[in-house]
Each structure stands twice: as C-alpha cells, then as structure tokens.
ROVEX-390168 format. One record per residue (C-alpha): x, y, z; residue in one letter. Coordinates in pm, whole numbers, plus 32768, in hexadecimal, padded with zeros to 4 digits. Example, Ala and Ser with C-alpha at 12.3 -4.5 7.8 and 13.67 -1.06 7.14 Angstrom:
2
84CE7E3E830Ca
85577F9682CAs
***
This chain:
391
849A863A7B72m
843D86227D03e
82EF86D47D3Fg
829A86F57BD0d
812286837C29f
80E5877B7D29i
7FD5889A7CCEk
7F7889987DE2i
7E368A2E7DC6n
7E9E8B6E7E8Cd
7D1D8C017E8Bw
7CD98ADC7F7Bl
7DE68B1F8085l
7CE88BD28179p
7C458A858183l
7D9389C381B1s
7DDE8AA582FBw
7C8B8A3A8378i
7C9488C9832Ay
7E0988DB83ADg
7D97896884F9a
7CB488348528g
7DD0873884D6v
7EB587E885C2r
7D9F87DB86D7l
7D83865586B4r
7EED860F86A3n
7F2986DB87CEq
7E128635889Em
7EB484E28842f
801F856A88BCe
7F7E85F589F8m
7EDA84AC8A4Bg
7D7085418A0Am
7D3684378908l
7DC682F48948k
7EB2820A8858s
7ED3809C889Ar
7FFE7FB2887Bs
7FCB7E57884Cf
80957D2B88C2d
80CA7CB28757i
81A77D4C8643p
80DB7E658595v
81697F118457i
80B1803B83B3s
80D2809E8261v
804281DE81F3g
806A8352818Fn
800D84AF81D9i
7FA085148083t
7E6684BF7FDEv
7E7B83DF7EBEg
7F6F82D57E4Cg
80C982BC7ECDs
80F081337E89g
806D80B87FC3k
7FCD7F697F43t
81377F087E8Fp
81E77F527FD2h
80F27E8180B8v
811D7D747FB0e
82997D7D7FDFy
827C7D64814Cl
818E7C3E810Di
82897B89802Dn
83A87BD58123l
82DF7B3D8245l
81F97A4E81D2r
830D792481C8d
8354795A832Ak
822F79D583E6v
80C279C783DFk
80567B188333v
7F127BCC835Fa
7EBF7D0C8283v
7DC37DF48330l
7D237F06824Cs
7C047FEE8281r
7B677F74814Ag
7B2180B2809By
79E780C77FE0k
796E7F68803Cr
780A7F268073k
78137E608194s
783C7EEA8305k
79167E8C8429g
7A117D818452y
7A3B7C8B8332m
7B327B7A82F6l
7B507B358185a
7B5579E680E9t
7B97794F7F80a
7A2F79997F22d
79F07AE27FC0t
79837BEA7EA6p
7A487D117E75m
791A7DF97EDCs
79157D53803Fd
7A997DC08084i
7B007EB67F85g
7BEE7EA37E55d
7D4A7EAB7F03e
7CFC7D998021p
7C517CDB7F06y
7D7A7CF07E34q
7E627C857F51m
7D857B597FA1k
7D8A7AE37E4Ek
7F187B0B7E2Bk
7F6F7A6B7F6Af
7E5B79657FD2a
7F3078E480FEd
7F227A3781C8i
7E027ACC8287y
7D607BF48204v
7C527CB382B8a
7B987E0C82C1v
7B2F7ED583F3d
7AFE804383F1k
7B5C80268566d
7CB17FAF8543r
7CD17F8286D0c
7BAE7E8D86BCh
7C277DDD858Bg
7D747DA8862Ci
7CA87D1F8740d
7BE47C34866Fq
7D0F7BAA85BCl
7DD17B5D86FBt
7CA77AEB87ADa
7BD979F886C4n
7C3C78AD869Ce
7C4778A98528e
7D6179A78534t
7DFE796C868As
7F3E790B85ECd
7F6F7A528554t
80E17AB9858Fd
80FC7C2984ECv
7FEF7D108470i
80077E008356l
7F3E7F4E8360l
7EDF7FC38202d
7ED8813281FDd
7EB881888375a
7FBD829A83B0y
7EA5836A8421q
7DEE825884EDh
7E8882CD8628r
7DC3820E8706y
7EBE80CE86BFv
80368127871Ek
80E0802B860Ep
82397F9D866Fg
82A6801A8512v
823281408473n
82738160830Bi
823082A0825Al
823A82A280D0l
828E83E2801Cv
823383F77EABd
837D84847E08y
829685347D01h
81C985D47E38r
82D286117F33l
82368694806Bi
832387AC80B4m
82A388617F6Dy
811E87FF7F96d
800788C4806Ck
7EF288488143l
7DA687F080B1l
7CE5886C8015p
7DEA89577F75a
7EDB88387F60g
7EDA86BB7F99r
7F628695810Dl
7E8685F48201r
7F41869F830Ce
8074877B834Dp
81BD86F682CFq
823786F28429k
815F85CB8467g
8284850483C3k
8329850984FFa
824683D7856Er
82F083018466a
8404820A84CDd
843981D2834Ei
840882CF822Bv
8408824780BBi
8418833D7FADv
835982667E9Es
831182627D24k
847A82EC7CE7c
84FC82C87B81p
85D981C47B4Fa
86F682A87ACDe
870D839C7BF4l
885384297C15k
891884337D52p
88EE85937D79m
878785737D87e
878684957E9Ff
885685837F74r
877186977F22v
865085D87F83i
86E7855280BFt
874286A7813Bk
85F4872C80E8a
852D8619819Am
85F7869382D4n
85B7856583AFl
8624851A8502f
874884408562p
863E831F85C1y
859A830F846Aq
8608822F8351k
85F682C781F7l
85CE81DF80C3y
859482157F5Af
84CA81177E77t
846A810A7D1Bt
834D80427C63l
83AF7F0C7BA3k
82C37E7E7AA5y
828C7D127A47s
82177CA278E5s
80C47D00785Dl
7FB37BDC78D3r
7E717BAF781Ap
7D4D7BC37903i
7C667AD37812y
7D8279C777CAg
7EA079B476C7g
800E79F276DCe
80C07B0177A5d
817F7C1576E1r
82A67CA17754k
82CD7E2F7755l
83FD7E387656d
830E7D897552t
82537EC07536l
82D67FAC7428t
8289811E73A3g
8169809372E7d
80B87FF7742At
7F8A80C47485s
7F2580B175FBi
7DE7811E769Fl
7E5781327813l
7D2780F278DFl
7D5181537A37t
7C7A81A07B6Bg
7D9081FE7C5Bi
7E0A83267D17a
7F3E837B7C42s
7F5782E17AD5p
804B83DF7A61q
818B83087ABDq
80FC81CA79EDm
810382BD78D9i
825383337917v
82C581B47949d
8214815E7809l
828D82687705k
83E181D676C6p
832E80A67630y
822181757581t
81C182DA7575e
8054827374DDr
7FBF82607640i
7E5782DF7663t
7DF582FF77CCp
7C9B82A57838l
7C8D831C79A8t
7B9E82EE7AB3f
7B9983427C0Fp
7C4E82877D2Cd
7B8B81447D8Eh
7A8381887C68h
7964808F7C6Bq
794980587AE0y
780080607A5At
773B7FC8792Ad
77748136788Ca
78DC810C78D9d
78FA7FCC7847i
784D806476F9d
794E817176F9r
7A6C8087771Bi
79F67FB375FEn
79BB81167529a
7B0F81907575e
7BBA805F7501f
7B15801D73C0e
7B6981967356a
7CCA815E7396m
7DB28131723Fk
7EAB802971EEg
7EE27ED471EFn
7F8B7EA5733Ad
7EB77F3F7461k
7E5D7ECF75ADm
7DB27F4176F7i
7EB57F637832v
7E197F7C7978t
7E847F457AE5t
7E6C7E1E7BD4e
7D7B7EF77C9Ek
7CB97F567B64d
7CA67DE97B23n
7C0C7D927C75a
7AE87E877C30r
7AC47E1B7AB8l
7A9B7C9E7B14c
79377C2E7B01g
78C57D507A24m
78227CE378EFe
77FE7D88778Ag
796E7DC0773Al
798A7D6075B1s
7A4C7C237541d
7B497D0E74B4e
7B917DC075F2v
7BA47C5F7692k
7CAF7BD975A3k
7D637D2875F1n
7D4B7DAB7754i
7E6E7D597837y
7EFC7D9C7994v
801D7E3E79D9l
80B77D927B22p
818B7E897BF2v
826B7E437D25e
83747F107DEEv
84E17F3A7DA7g
85D97FBD7E9Df
86D280BC7E3Cm
883181147EB1l
88627F9F7F16d
877F7FE48035q
86AD7E8E802Ce
87717DC68127e
87807EBD820Dd
860F7EFA8208f
85C67D868216n
86AC7D578339e
85F17E8A8406n
848B7DDE83C3i
84DD7C7F8403i
85A77CDF853Ag
84767D9385B7y
83997C87858Bv
84897B87861Ar
84C77C488745k
83587CAE878An
82AA7B608720s
81BC7B15883Cr
82307987882An
839C7A208899s
82F47AF289A6i
822979E18A0Cl
834E79138A18a
840E79F48AEBk
82ED79FB8BF4a
82C478B68C20k
844878708C1Cd
843979528D51d
832178C68DFCn
83C377638DCEk
84F877E78E63s
840D78528F9Bd
834476F68F8Dn
844C75F98F1Cs
834874E38F7Cd
825275608E8Cn
828074888D53s
813774F58CAFg
81CC762E8C45n
822475E08ADEr
827A76D589DBt
828876C48879r
83A4774587A5t
83AF78B286FFi
82D478B785EDs
83DA791384D6f
83BE77E183EBr
84BD7754831En
84A7776681BBn
***
C-alpha cells in the first residue's frame, strides 16, 4: 500500500523542527529575492524530489532522453555525487566512473550521442554547456536531482514522489526523509507518483490524487517500473524473468537508496531472494568483493544467480576479484518507466511542446525575422530551422 516504506523516528522530531526552520528560511530568501534564481534562454527541465533516497530519478531522466534525443540535442547536467573530480566536467566515452559519478556514467554509457556533464554549481554548468564550442549545439538541458538547487529556475520542474514514501505521510529530516516541507511541492509544474504497483486500483488513484492536493496549474502523473530481461554482465545470453522458477535462488546485490521495490517486483517469480544491501552510491571495496563471492558460494540450489542494478553495475565495473562462478551468474536487471492511466501521450506532448516552443533556435529565428522586417535590405541575416530533427 502507499506509504508502506515510511518509518518516523519520533524521538528525532525536535531536530526536524530545527532543520525545518533553516530550510524554510532559505526558501523564503529565494521567494523574497534575497537569493537569486536564474532563468536561461534554453529549455531546462529539472527532475528531482524532496525526499532523501531513491524515487526513480534516473529512469525518469532516461525516459526524457529517449523521448527527446531523436528530435533535439540533449545534455544531462548532474552534480556527480561522490565523484573524485572537482568543478565542471564533460564526460567522454572514456571518462572513468570515479570522475563523474555512477549515475552520469550509466547514462553516458547507455546514450553515447548525448552530452553528459557534471558540476555542483548548476548555473555554471549550464553556462559551460551553452558557451563552449564543443557543446554549443545543445538544445535542451536535463537537470538531474536539482529540485532543491533553486539558483536555477527551470522551464519545467518535475517532482517525483515515491508511492511507497508519499510526502504527505512523511516528516522532515532526521525524523523522516523529507529534505524540505511538503509544501515545497508547489514549485513543481509536474508531479509524478513513481514506483506504483502495476495493479493499482482506480480508487487508489483517486485517493492519492486527493491527498496530493495539488494546485490547478500542476499536472499529476503516475508511473510504474518495467523490467527488461536479465542481462549477463560478463557475456552470455539474456534471461527473461518468466524463466525464473520457485527453485531459483537470487542474491540481490544493491547499493541504492530503496531496494525494497525490487524485492517486491521479483517475488512473483521466486520467493528465494537474499538481499545483500549496501548504502546508496556505495563504492565497492576488495572486502565487499570477497563478501559477494562468499555469499554466492553459500547459496543452495542448482539455479542460483546474482541480480544487481544498472547503477551498481557502473560501480562494479573494473573491480577485480569476482570468482569465475560469480562472473558466470551475475546479471543486471534493466529498468524503465511506464506511464499509467494512458497518460504517456499527454506527458510526451507537454514535454515536447515546451521544448519546441522554447528552443533557442526558434527564439533566435523570431528575433532575426523581426530584425529582417526592420532591415529588409540586410540579406546576411540567415536563420537555421528549429532544431527538432526528423526521425
């Protein structure tokens, strides 16, 4: 049921009140103009949350990449959490994961034709993407996990709310998992309730819609996670989930914020799931590799495997010491977003319409057309067409 992963530490509520006072003061300073938010002359779409931990940001950013990459030149700008480098960095095909972070690394590997950059200062990162000759053809920038980065004023602000951690039932840090009071959802143009069970009933949609209590200008969508076939990391054939049986034993290896949903989604195929859980963005060590080997060897049964996430795979790449048996039986479970209630077309039209309307090229074209009407003799003012590309 909704909110079933929420745990409130009541004894920490006094600290939450202190934390909340600081967050409210910061937000008020932005609203009063004491702290400045910048707008940019390029479409900027922010995807984030107000809850600590996984709400499905990366799959939703990847959905936007897939939606837009054949139409415009897409750039993803991330903070690059836990990376070893500093400042602005543009990823290349050879950039190591340690320099940009696991999620940007994953996206660059999956989508070689887009720009992926990292910068803690998002305004500076946007300036670099739009000014540098190498990336000056960028048409739209996707900000990954930037809902609290209020120095940027995005054109579309997408707020993700985990179905299992609905913000109206949660509390501020450290008693709960909220980064800011739930009224911060008012800044969102689009709210997506993510990780919904595929069998969610119509009544539950209505209950959540009412409980979210959004403003008329905000759009609400519901998404669920869809899994592809298990993909072997070290070569071999893919394995469909429906080939798993009650005799299949899974060591679920995760270093993500919220692995519970994966357990829930795999249980219809087999109950024999052993979680091996590490903290979010965990950097695997030699001791961890030894533990993975030992845990897998100790598992019983003839049909056993290790299942991990795409994000964990990014951090496991290059690690040495995995046993031959582990290498033969370790799989990645790819995940993607699926819209519910037949909302996909409406969402897509909203995003594409925003990007099309606010393309720098369309704005430039209009400005040049206006200039040409005033200076009809000037034949040097040539404009290139809007950058939506035909598939």
